DRENTIMAR-858473 format. One record per residue (C-alpha): x, y, z; chain. Coordinates in Angstrom, 1 decimal. Each point is the difference from the previous one (the first is absolute). Layout:
REM residues N
NODE       xx       yy       zz   kette
NODE        X        Y        Z       A
...
***
This chain:
REM residues 564
NODE       xx       yy       zz   kette
NODE     63.6    -60.4    135.8       A
NODE     -0.3     -2.9      2.4       A
NODE      2.6     -1.2      2.5       A
NODE      2.0     -2.7     -1.8       A
NODE      0.8      2.0     -3.2       A
NODE      1.0      2.9      2.2       A
NODE      3.0     -2.0      1.1       A
NODE      1.0     -1.4     -3.4       A
NODE      2.4      2.2     -2.0       A
NODE      1.9     -2.8     -1.7       A
NODE     -0.2     -3.8     -0.4       A
NODE      2.4     -0.4      2.9       A
NODE     -2.7      1.2      2.3       A
NODE     -2.2     -3.0     -0.7       A
NODE      2.6     -2.7      0.6       A
NODE     -0.9     -0.4      3.6       A
NODE     -3.8     -0.2     -0.6       A
NODE     -1.8     -3.2      0.7       A
NODE     -2.7     -1.3     -2.4       A
NODE     -3.0      1.7      1.7       A
NODE      1.9      3.3     -0.2       A
NODE      0.9     -0.6     -3.6       A
NODE     -3.7     -0.7     -0.7       A
NODE     -1.0      3.2      1.7       A
NODE      2.7      1.9     -2.0       A
NODE     -1.4     -1.5     -3.2       A
NODE     -3.5      1.3      0.8       A
NODE      1.3      3.5      0.7       A
NODE      1.9      0.0     -3.3       A
NODE     -3.1     -1.1     -1.8       A
NODE     -2.0      2.7      1.7       A
NODE      2.5      2.7     -1.0       A
NODE      0.0     -1.2     -3.6       A
NODE     -3.8      0.1     -0.1       A
NODE     -0.1      3.5      1.6       A
NODE      2.5      1.5     -2.5       A
NODE     -1.1     -1.8     -3.2       A
NODE     -3.7      0.4      0.5       A
NODE      0.5      3.8      0.5       A
NODE      2.7      0.6     -2.6       A
NODE      0.0     -2.9     -2.4       A
NODE      2.6     -2.6     -0.9       A
NODE      0.4     -3.8     -0.5       A
NODE     -2.3     -1.4      2.7       A
NODE     -0.8     -3.7     -0.5       A
NODE      3.5     -1.3     -0.7       A
NODE      1.4      1.8      3.0       A
NODE     -2.7     -1.2      2.4       A
NODE      0.8     -3.5     -1.1       A
NODE      3.7      0.0      1.0       A
NODE      0.1      1.6      3.4       A
NODE      0.7     -3.1      2.1       A
NODE      2.3     -1.3     -2.7       A
NODE      2.0      3.2      0.1       A
NODE      0.2      0.1      3.8       A
NODE      1.3     -3.6      0.1       A
NODE      2.6      0.7     -2.6       A
NODE      1.4      3.0      1.9       A
NODE     -0.1     -2.0      3.2       A
NODE      2.1     -2.9     -1.4       A
NODE      2.4      1.8     -2.4       A
NODE      2.2      3.0      0.4       A
NODE     -0.6      2.0     -3.2       A
NODE      2.6      2.6      0.7       A
NODE      2.5     -2.8     -0.8       A
NODE     -2.3     -2.4     -1.8       A
NODE     -2.0      1.2     -3.0       A
NODE     -3.8     -0.1     -0.6       A
NODE     -1.2      0.6     -3.5       A
NODE     -3.7      0.6     -0.4       A
NODE     -1.2     -1.1     -3.4       A
NODE     -2.1      2.8     -1.6       A
NODE      0.0      1.9      3.3       A
NODE     -3.8      0.2      0.4       A
NODE      0.4     -1.6      3.4       A
NODE      2.6      2.3      1.6       A
NODE     -2.1      2.0      2.4       A
NODE      0.5     -2.2      3.1       A
NODE      3.7     -0.2     -0.8       A
NODE      0.3      3.8     -0.1       A
NODE     -1.9      0.4      3.3       A
NODE      2.4     -2.5      1.7       A
NODE      3.2      1.6     -1.5       A
NODE     -0.1      3.4      1.5       A
NODE     -2.7      1.7     -2.1       A
NODE     -3.1     -0.3      2.1       A
NODE      0.0      3.7      0.9       A
NODE      0.1      0.9     -3.7       A
NODE     -2.5     -2.6     -1.1       A
NODE     -2.8      2.6     -0.3       A
NODE      2.0      1.6     -2.8       A
NODE     -0.2     -3.1     -2.1       A
NODE      0.1      0.6     -3.8       A
NODE      0.0      3.8      0.4       A
NODE      2.6      2.5     -1.2       A
NODE      3.0      0.0      2.4       A
NODE     -1.6     -2.9      2.0       A
NODE      0.8     -3.7     -0.1       A
NODE     -0.4     -2.0     -3.2       A
NODE     -2.7     -2.6     -0.5       A
NODE      2.7     -2.5     -1.2       A
NODE      3.4     -1.0      1.4       A
NODE      2.5      2.8     -0.6       A
NODE      3.7     -0.4      0.8       A
NODE      0.4      3.7      0.6       A
NODE     -2.4     -0.2      2.9       A
NODE      1.5     -2.7      2.1       A
NODE      2.8     -2.5      0.3       A
NODE     -2.8     -2.6      0.4       A
NODE     -1.2      0.5     -3.5       A
NODE      2.3     -2.2     -2.0       A
NODE     -1.2      1.0     -3.5       A
NODE     -2.5      2.3     -1.7       A
NODE     -2.7     -2.5     -1.1       A
NODE     -3.1      1.0     -1.8       A
NODE     -0.4     -2.7     -2.7       A
NODE     -0.8     -3.6      0.4       A
NODE      2.2     -3.1      0.0       A
NODE      3.4      1.7      0.4       A
NODE      0.8     -0.9      3.6       A
NODE      1.6     -3.4     -0.6       A
NODE      2.4      1.4     -2.7       A
NODE      0.9      2.9      2.3       A
NODE      0.7     -2.6      2.8       A
NODE      2.2     -2.0     -2.4       A
NODE      2.0      3.1     -0.7       A
NODE      0.5      0.8      3.7       A
NODE      1.0     -3.6      0.6       A
NODE      2.6      0.1     -2.7       A
NODE      1.6      3.2      1.1       A
NODE      0.4      2.1      3.1       A
NODE     -2.1     -1.7      2.7       A
NODE      2.2     -2.8      1.3       A
NODE     -1.5     -1.5      3.2       A
NODE     -3.3      1.8     -0.4       A
NODE     -3.4     -1.7     -0.3       A
NODE     -1.7      1.1     -3.2       A
NODE     -3.8     -0.3      0.3       A
NODE     -2.4      0.6     -3.0       A
NODE     -3.6      0.5      0.9       A
NODE     -1.9     -1.0     -3.2       A
NODE     -3.8      0.3     -0.5       A
NODE     -1.6     -3.0     -1.6       A
NODE     -1.3      2.3     -2.8       A
NODE      3.7      0.8     -0.8       A
NODE      0.7     -3.7     -0.5       A
NODE     -1.6      0.2     -3.4       A
NODE      2.8      2.2     -1.1       A
NODE      2.7     -1.9     -1.9       A
NODE      2.9      2.0      1.6       A
NODE     -0.7     -1.8      3.3       A
NODE      0.9     -3.4     -1.6       A
NODE      3.0      1.4     -1.8       A
NODE      1.3      1.0      3.4       A
NODE     -0.9     -3.4      1.6       A
NODE      1.9     -1.7     -2.8       A
NODE      3.1      1.9      1.1       A
NODE     -0.2     -0.7      3.7       A
NODE      1.8     -3.4     -0.1       A
NODE      2.8      1.5     -2.1       A
NODE      0.6      2.8      2.5       A
NODE      0.6     -2.6      2.7       A
NODE     -1.2      2.3      2.8       A
NODE     -3.1     -0.2      2.2       A
NODE     -3.0      1.7     -1.4       A
NODE     -3.2      0.5      1.9       A
NODE     -3.3      0.7     -1.7       A
NODE     -3.4      0.5      1.7       A
NODE     -3.1     -0.4     -2.1       A
NODE     -2.8      2.2      1.3       A
NODE     -2.7     -2.3     -1.3       A
NODE     -3.5      1.7      0.0       A
NODE     -1.3     -1.1     -3.3       A
NODE      0.1      3.6     -1.3       A
NODE      2.1      2.4     -2.0       A
NODE     -2.1      3.1     -0.4       A
NODE     -2.9     -2.1     -1.2       A
NODE     -0.5     -3.7      0.4       A
NODE      3.0     -2.0     -1.2       A
NODE     -0.4     -2.0     -3.2       A
NODE      1.8     -2.7     -1.8       A
NODE      1.7     -3.3      0.8       A
NODE      2.6      1.5      2.2       A
NODE     -2.7      1.4      2.3       A
NODE     -1.6     -3.5      0.1       A
NODE      3.4     -1.5      0.8       A
NODE      0.6      2.4      2.8       A
NODE     -3.4     -0.7      1.6       A
NODE      1.0     -3.6      0.5       A
NODE      3.8      0.2      0.7       A
NODE     -0.2     -2.1      3.2       A
NODE     -1.2     -3.0     -2.0       A
NODE      2.8      0.3     -2.5       A
NODE      3.1     -2.0      0.9       A
NODE      3.0      2.2      0.2       A
NODE     -1.4      2.6     -2.4       A
NODE      3.2      2.0     -0.4       A
NODE      2.5     -2.9      0.2       A
NODE      1.2      0.6     -3.6       A
NODE      1.2      3.5      1.0       A
NODE      1.9     -1.4      3.0       A
NODE     -2.4      1.8      2.3       A
NODE     -1.5     -1.6      3.1       A
NODE     -3.8      0.5      0.6       A
NODE     -1.6      0.8      3.4       A
NODE     -3.8      0.4      0.3       A
NODE     -2.6      0.9      0.3       A
NODE      0.0      2.5      2.8       A
NODE     -2.9      2.1      1.3       A
NODE      1.0      3.5     -0.8       A
NODE     -2.0      1.5      2.8       A
NODE      1.4     -2.3      2.7       A
NODE      3.1      1.7      1.4       A
NODE      1.2     -3.0      1.9       A
NODE     -0.1     -2.2     -3.1       A
NODE      1.7      2.7     -2.0       A
NODE      2.8      0.4      2.5       A
NODE      0.6     -3.7      0.0       A
NODE      0.1     -0.2     -3.8       A
NODE      2.3      3.1     -0.4       A
NODE      2.3     -1.2      2.7       A
NODE      0.3     -3.3     -1.8       A
NODE      0.8      1.8     -3.3       A
NODE      2.5      2.3      1.8       A
NODE      1.9     -3.0      1.5       A
NODE     -0.4     -2.3     -3.0       A
NODE      3.2     -0.6     -2.1       A
NODE     -2.0     -0.4     -3.3       A
NODE     -1.9      2.3     -2.2       A
NODE     -3.6     -0.1      1.0       A
NODE     -3.5      1.2     -1.1       A
NODE     -2.6      0.5      2.7       A
NODE     -3.7     -0.1     -1.1       A
NODE     -2.0      2.4      2.2       A
NODE     -3.8      0.3     -0.3       A
NODE     -1.4      3.4      0.7       A
NODE     -3.3      1.8     -0.6       A
NODE      0.1      3.1     -2.0       A
NODE     -1.8      2.8      1.8       A
NODE      0.3     -1.8      3.4       A
NODE     -1.7      1.8      2.8       A
NODE     -2.3      2.3     -2.0       A
NODE     -3.2     -1.7     -1.0       A
NODE     -0.6      2.0     -3.2       A
NODE      3.6     -0.7     -1.2       A
NODE     -0.3     -3.7      0.9       A
NODE     -3.2     -0.2     -2.1       A
NODE      1.3      2.2     -2.9       A
NODE      3.8     -0.2      0.0       A
NODE      0.3      1.1     -3.6       A
NODE     -2.1      3.1      0.7       A
NODE      2.1      1.0      2.9       A
NODE      3.4     -0.9     -1.6       A
NODE      0.6      3.7     -0.7       A
NODE     -2.5      2.0      2.1       A
NODE     -0.9      3.7     -0.4       A
NODE     -2.2      1.8      2.5       A
NODE     -1.2      2.4     -2.7       A
NODE     -0.5     -2.0     -3.2       A
NODE     -0.1      2.1     -3.2       A
NODE     -3.4      1.1     -1.2       A
NODE     -0.8     -0.3     -3.7       A
NODE      1.3     -2.4     -2.6       A
NODE      3.6     -1.2     -0.2       A
NODE      2.0     -0.9     -3.1       A
NODE      0.2     -3.6      1.4       A
NODE     -3.7     -0.5      0.2       A
NODE     -0.6      1.8     -3.3       A
NODE      2.5     -2.2     -1.7       A
NODE     -1.5     -3.2      1.5       A
NODE     -3.5      1.0     -1.0       A
NODE      0.9      0.9     -3.6       A
NODE      2.1     -3.2     -0.4       A
NODE     -3.0     -2.1      1.2       A
NODE     -2.1      1.7     -2.7       A
NODE      2.6     -0.7     -2.7       A
NODE      0.5     -3.6      1.2       A
NODE     -3.8     -0.7     -0.2       A
NODE      0.2      1.1     -3.7       A
NODE      3.1     -1.9     -0.8       A
NODE      0.9     -3.4      1.5       A
NODE      3.6      0.3     -1.2       A
NODE      0.5      2.7      2.7       A
NODE      1.5     -1.3      3.2       A
NODE      0.8      2.0      3.2       A
NODE      3.2     -1.1      1.8       A
NODE      1.2      0.9      3.5       A
NODE      2.9     -0.9      2.2       A
NODE     -1.9     -0.3      3.3       A
NODE     -1.5      3.5     -0.3       A
NODE     -3.5     -0.5     -1.3       A
NODE     -1.7      2.2      2.5       A
NODE      2.8      2.7      0.0       A
NODE     -0.1      0.4     -3.7       A
NODE     -3.8     -0.1     -0.5       A
NODE     -0.4     -3.5     -1.5       A
NODE     -2.3     -1.4      2.7       A
NODE     -3.1      0.3     -2.2       A
NODE      1.5     -1.8     -3.0       A
NODE      1.3     -2.7      2.4       A
NODE     -3.6     -0.4      1.3       A
NODE     -1.9      0.3     -3.3       A
NODE      2.4     -1.5     -2.5       A
NODE      2.2     -2.4      1.8       A
NODE      1.0     -1.7     -3.3       A
NODE      1.5      3.3     -1.2       A
NODE      1.9      0.7      3.2       A
NODE      3.4     -1.3      1.2       A
NODE      1.7      0.5      3.3       A
NODE      3.5     -1.4      0.0       A
NODE      0.9      1.0      3.6       A
NODE      2.9      2.2      0.7       A
NODE      1.9     -0.8     -3.2       A
NODE      0.1      3.0     -2.3       A
NODE      2.7     -1.5     -2.2       A
NODE     -2.2     -3.1     -0.7       A
NODE     -3.1      2.2     -0.5       A
NODE      1.6      1.9     -2.8       A
NODE      1.8     -2.9     -1.6       A
NODE     -3.2     -2.0      0.1       A
NODE     -1.9      2.9     -1.5       A
NODE      2.4      0.0     -2.9       A
NODE     -0.7     -3.6     -0.6       A
NODE     -3.7      0.7      0.1       A
NODE      0.3      2.9     -2.4       A
NODE      2.1     -2.1     -2.5       A
NODE     -2.8     -2.5      0.1       A
NODE     -2.7      2.6     -0.8       A
NODE     -1.2      1.2      3.3       A
NODE     -0.2      3.7      1.1       A
NODE      1.5      0.2      3.5       A
NODE     -0.2      3.0      2.3       A
NODE      2.4     -0.1      2.9       A
NODE     -1.0      2.3      2.8       A
NODE      3.0      0.8      2.2       A
NODE      1.4      2.7      2.3       A
NODE      2.8      2.0     -1.7       A
NODE      2.6     -0.9      2.7       A
NODE     -0.8     -3.7     -0.4       A
NODE      0.2     -0.1     -3.7       A
NODE      3.7      0.8      0.4       A
NODE      0.4     -3.6      1.1       A
NODE     -0.9     -1.2     -3.5       A
NODE      2.1      2.3     -2.1       A
NODE      1.8     -2.8     -1.8       A
NODE     -3.4     -1.4     -1.0       A
NODE     -1.1      3.5     -1.2       A
NODE      3.0      0.1     -2.4       A
NODE      0.6     -3.6     -1.0       A
NODE     -3.4     -1.6      0.0       A
NODE     -2.6      2.8     -0.4       A
NODE      1.7      2.6     -2.2       A
NODE      2.5     -2.0     -2.1       A
NODE     -2.9     -2.3     -0.9       A
NODE     -2.2      3.0     -0.7       A
NODE     -2.8     -1.5      2.2       A
NODE     -3.5      1.5      0.3       A
NODE      0.3      0.4      3.8       A
NODE     -1.4      3.1      1.8       A
NODE      1.8      0.9      3.3       A
NODE     -2.5      1.8      2.3       A
NODE      2.6      1.7      2.2       A
NODE     -1.6      1.0      3.2       A
NODE      1.6      2.2      2.7       A
NODE      2.1      1.8     -2.6       A
NODE      1.7      3.2      1.2       A
NODE      0.0      1.1      3.6       A
NODE     -1.4     -2.4      2.6       A
NODE     -0.8      1.5      3.4       A
NODE      0.8     -1.7      3.3       A
NODE      1.9     -3.1     -1.1       A
NODE      3.4      1.6     -0.6       A
NODE      2.7     -0.5     -2.6       A
NODE     -0.4     -3.7     -0.7       A
NODE     -3.6      0.6     -1.3       A
NODE      0.5      3.1     -2.1       A
NODE     -1.0     -0.4     -3.7       A
NODE      2.3      2.6     -1.4       A
NODE      2.2     -2.1     -2.2       A
NODE     -2.4     -1.7     -2.5       A
NODE      0.2      2.5     -2.8       A
NODE      3.8     -0.2      0.1       A
NODE      0.2     -3.8      0.0       A
NODE     -2.7     -0.5     -2.6       A
NODE      0.6      2.9     -2.5       A
NODE      3.2     -1.5     -1.4       A
NODE     -1.4     -3.4     -0.8       A
NODE     -0.8     -0.9     -3.6       A
NODE     -3.7     -0.1     -1.0       A
NODE     -1.3      1.6      3.3       A
NODE     -2.8      2.5     -0.1       A
NODE     -0.5      1.9      3.3       A
NODE     -3.1      2.0      0.9       A
NODE     -1.0      2.1      3.0       A
NODE     -3.6      1.1      0.4       A
NODE     -0.9      3.3      1.5       A
NODE     -3.3     -1.3      1.6       A
NODE     -2.3     -3.0      0.3       A
NODE     -1.8      0.8     -3.3       A
NODE      3.2      0.0     -1.9       A
NODE      1.1     -3.3      1.6       A
NODE     -3.2     -1.6     -1.2       A
NODE      0.6      1.4     -3.4       A
NODE      3.5     -1.4     -0.1       A
NODE     -1.2     -3.4      1.1       A
NODE     -2.7      0.0     -2.6       A
NODE      2.7      0.8     -2.6       A
NODE      2.4     -2.6      1.4       A
NODE     -2.5     -2.8     -0.8       A
NODE      0.9      0.3     -3.6       A
NODE      3.7      0.7      0.4       A
NODE      2.3     -3.0     -0.5       A
NODE      3.4      1.1      1.2       A
NODE      1.6      0.6      3.4       A
NODE     -1.8      2.7      1.9       A
NODE      0.4      1.6      3.4       A
NODE     -2.7      2.3      1.6       A
NODE      1.3      1.6      3.2       A
NODE     -2.2      1.7      2.6       A
NODE      0.5      1.2      3.6       A
NODE     -1.6     -0.9      3.3       A
NODE     -1.1      3.7      0.0       A
NODE     -3.7      0.6     -0.8       A
NODE     -0.4      2.8     -2.6       A
NODE     -1.8      3.1      1.2       A
NODE      0.1      2.4     -3.1       A
NODE     -3.1      0.0     -2.2       A
NODE      1.1      0.1     -3.6       A
NODE     -2.1      1.4     -2.8       A
NODE      2.4     -1.4     -2.6       A
NODE     -0.2     -3.7     -0.9       A
NODE      1.5     -0.5     -3.5       A
NODE     -0.1     -3.4     -1.5       A
NODE      3.1     -2.0      0.9       A
NODE      2.6     -1.4     -2.4       A
NODE      3.7     -0.8      0.7       A
NODE      2.3      3.0     -0.6       A
NODE     -2.9      2.4      0.6       A
NODE     -0.1      2.7      2.7       A
NODE     -2.7      2.5      0.8       A
NODE     -0.1      3.7      0.9       A
NODE     -1.6      0.6      3.3       A
NODE      0.7      3.7      0.0       A
NODE      1.1      1.8     -3.2       A
NODE      0.2      3.8     -0.1       A
NODE      3.2      0.4     -2.0       A
NODE      2.2      0.6      3.1       A
NODE      3.8     -0.2     -0.5       A
NODE      0.4     -2.7      2.6       A
NODE     -1.6     -3.4     -0.5       A
NODE     -0.3     -2.6      2.8       A
NODE      0.0     -3.6     -1.2       A
NODE     -1.6     -2.0      2.9       A
NODE      0.3     -3.8      0.1       A
NODE     -2.6     -1.9      1.9       A
NODE     -3.0      0.8      2.3       A
NODE      1.9      1.5      2.9       A
NODE      2.1      2.3     -2.1       A
NODE     -2.9      1.1     -2.2       A
NODE     -2.0      0.8      3.2       A
NODE      2.9      1.9      1.4       A
NODE      0.6      2.0     -3.2       A
NODE     -3.6      0.9     -0.5       A
NODE     -0.5      1.0      3.6       A
NODE      2.9      2.5     -0.3       A
NODE     -1.1      1.1     -3.4       A
NODE     -3.6      0.7      1.1       A
NODE      1.2      2.0      2.9       A
NODE      2.8      2.1     -1.7       A
NODE      0.0     -0.6     -3.7       A
NODE      3.1      1.0     -2.0       A
NODE      0.7     -3.3     -1.7       A
NODE     -1.7     -2.6     -2.2       A
NODE     -0.6     -3.6      1.0       A
NODE      0.2     -3.2     -2.1       A
NODE     -1.1     -3.5      1.2       A
NODE      2.9     -2.1     -1.1       A
NODE     -2.0     -3.2      0.3       A
NODE      2.2     -2.0     -2.5       A
NODE      3.4     -0.3      1.7       A
NODE      1.4     -2.2     -2.7       A
NODE     -0.4      0.8     -2.9       A
NODE     -0.1      3.8      0.6       A
NODE     -2.2      2.3     -2.1       A
NODE      2.5      0.9     -2.6       A
NODE     -2.3      2.5     -1.8       A
NODE     -0.8      1.9      3.1       A
NODE      3.7      0.1      1.2       A
NODE      1.0      1.4     -3.4       A
NODE     -2.7      2.6      0.2       A
NODE      1.3      1.3      3.4       A
NODE      3.7     -0.2     -0.8       A
NODE      0.2      3.8      0.1       A
NODE     -1.6      0.1      3.5       A
NODE      1.4     -0.4      3.5       A
NODE     -0.9     -3.4      1.4       A
NODE     -0.4     -1.5      3.5       A
NODE     -0.6     -3.7      0.4       A
NODE     -1.6     -1.5      3.1       A
NODE      0.1     -3.6      1.0       A
NODE     -0.2     -2.2      3.1       A
NODE      2.9     -2.1     -1.3       A
NODE      3.7      0.6      0.5       A
NODE      1.7      2.2     -2.5       A
NODE      2.6     -2.5     -1.5       A
NODE     -1.7     -1.8     -2.9       A
NODE     -3.4      1.6      0.9       A
NODE     -2.6      1.9     -1.9       A
NODE      1.9      3.3     -0.1       A
NODE      3.1     -1.8     -1.2       A
NODE     -2.1     -1.5     -2.8       A
NODE     -1.1      3.5     -1.1       A
NODE      3.5      1.3     -0.1       A
NODE      1.2     -3.1     -1.9       A
NODE     -2.7      0.6     -2.6       A
NODE      1.3      3.5     -0.8       A
NODE      3.6     -1.1     -0.1       A
NODE     -0.8     -3.1     -2.2       A
NODE     -1.9      2.1     -2.5       A
NODE      2.6      2.8     -0.2       A
NODE     -2.3      2.6      1.5       A
NODE      1.6      2.6      2.1       A
NODE     -0.8     -0.9      3.5       A
NODE     -2.3      2.6      1.5       A
NODE      0.6      1.5      3.5       A
NODE     -1.3     -2.8      2.1       A
NODE     -0.4     -1.0      3.7       A
NODE     -0.6     -3.6      1.0       A
NODE     -1.8     -0.3      3.3       A
NODE      0.1     -3.6      1.2       A
NODE      0.1     -2.2      3.1       A
NODE      3.2      0.2      2.1       A
NODE      1.2     -3.5      0.8       A
NODE      1.6      1.2      3.2       A
NODE     -3.3      1.5      1.3       A
NODE     -2.3     -3.0      0.1       A
NODE     -0.5     -0.6      3.7       A
NODE     -3.2     -1.0      1.8       A
NODE     -2.3      3.1     -0.1       A
NODE     -3.4      1.2     -1.1       A
NODE     -0.6      0.7     -3.7       A
NODE      0.1      3.8      0.5       A
NODE      3.3     -0.3      1.9       A
NODE      1.5     -2.2     -2.7       A
NODE     -1.1      2.6     -2.6       A
NODE      1.6      2.8      2.0       A
NODE      3.2     -1.8      0.7       A
NODE      0.4     -0.8     -3.7       A
NODE     -0.6      3.5     -1.2       A
NODE     -3.6     -0.1     -1.1       A
NODE     -1.4      3.1      1.6       A
NODE     -1.8      3.1     -1.3       A
NODE      3.0      2.1      0.8       A
NODE      2.5     -2.3     -1.7       A
NODE     -2.1     -0.3     -3.2       A
NODE     -0.6      3.8     -0.2       A
NODE      3.7      0.6      0.6       A
NODE      0.8     -2.4     -2.9       A
NODE     -2.5      1.8     -2.3       A
NODE      1.4      3.4      0.9       A
NODE      3.6     -1.1     -0.4       A
NODE     -0.7     -1.1     -3.6       A
NODE     -1.7      3.3     -0.8       A
NODE      3.0      2.0      1.0       A
***
């Protein structure tokens, strides 16, 4: 580690630096980020783009007393390095290491755990209203997050609060992919707009070169000393300082040094949906700024008239999809499980109560390695299963996903297909034709214990243990809602273990138990193995599995306990 960083253990240590020293420090921070992320993975482009901005913020403000809220949190690496975590930085996103997002438990400098977009301004409003008298509250907002409606709901409240609010727009014309929509166009030309935030009672300052520390210090000092609420428009370059990331900022948004070989559920879904859309012009693919992450890049390129990117606006995406479905379209909304949560009202009120022919392609369902608790997709079964008219499916592999999508093209009711980031490894000989409420036996030898496995990860886990040790039968419970009533009745005299990468309350196992109770069938001896909401830290997939009780030993112990 080079000289300047060696002497920086907290933001206080940089207060005496002159501008040349601050520039040198910024370069050392950028070098450290590159060194760690290129070797271990993480969010690269966004963090490279805010190094100078972060240095200048900590130079001007005192964030032990003041509060810095990082919207989304993709851009927190320089912040962590400056706030006493540089020696731990090599442990980024690993079990027992530092998190890849702000985390209050790590440092007094992390004001809030932020992992989802457009929340910072509302958090700032809450801090202004209560408990932080005399403190400067600073929200660092990416321009991609400005497409989220929650930002403007917060801005609307600023004048009523009557206290100074500071927002910094990190304006790089990007979210994960290129920004879209009228807000993005508006933000590109803020300087020519007369008092763009006047209606909110917020002063505007801009634009500022986000890589010029001297300019940044001047702007932030003005904001700190200003009596009024203020928004500062800072222009940065995503991927700054690394040529490949500058050229392909979306590709290097989330970087892995060892990308997965073989096909993924995301690419499989995108390829099959393109095929379906070419056959039916009523099919439309929808994304909330995640076309590349969810596998929709091909349909965006080949069928732009059947593709919609609404920006970071999941609520609008799903409500709009409902309007499209009511009008005769066949929308498919591809979205990460943890981001679909943001549109739960629309799932209930607009999609399901209207019985709309919308298919939710729920990516990153289940355990998500690396990103930590804000990005875990372990709640979707629970928050969807209780909703009227909702069918929920979970394919065991890519072939079954394609089969489900083919079937979905002629299904005209609310549908959710959930699949993990995980790439299936087990080669299945069984591929029964799919229909809702139908499961399939993967291993059937008349054992007294039956394992009902929900989804690709759980089926692979169950079959790997079965192939090695035997002693139980395995069912692919591919239809989460409705369940396979005929099969459940046929095994009522057996002992049952359910496996799911969802939390237990309201999950798949709960649904199985509810079926037996509702039908007056004596509940068999049953063990529900599910995700533990308290054990969802940043870790590898194998570590997450182990921490949540999905090991060979634990499954065999459950089987043996039921046999006793």
